[in-house]
N, C-alpha and C positions, 0 to 999 in steps of 0.2 A: 837591678837584680834580674830582670828578664834576660839580659845579655848573657849573664853567667849561666842561667838555666839553659838557654839555647845552645851555648857552647858545650856544656856538659852533655846535653842530649845528643848533640852531634858527635862528640868525642867518644861516647860510650855506645854509639849505634853499632849493632852487630856487623854491618857492612864495613864501617870504618875500622873496627877491630880486626876483621879479616884482612883488610888491605895493609894494616900496620904489621900483622903477623907475616904476610907475604914480603913486605919490605925488610923484615928482620931475617928473611931467608928460610922461613918455615915452608915445607913442601905444601902444595895446594891441598891434597887430601887431608893431611894432618890439620892444616889451618881450618879447613871446612868443618872437620869433626869438632875441633876446639870451639869454633864460633857457634856451631849448633848447640853444643852443651852450654856455652855462655848464654845464648839467647833463651834456651829452655829453662835454665835454672836461675839466672841472675837478672837478665834484662826485664823479665816480667815483674820482678819485685822492685826494680829501680824505678821504672816508669809505669 
């Protein structure tokens, strides 16, 4: 079970989310704003 938790924690890490947004072609400023909002409003409650 720990492996699943570690994978999920990595996968939903804000830096990982930012990199995946950039890979999908989102411009850097937009990806940064989206990741900041994600970190501020969701990441705190997930972990």
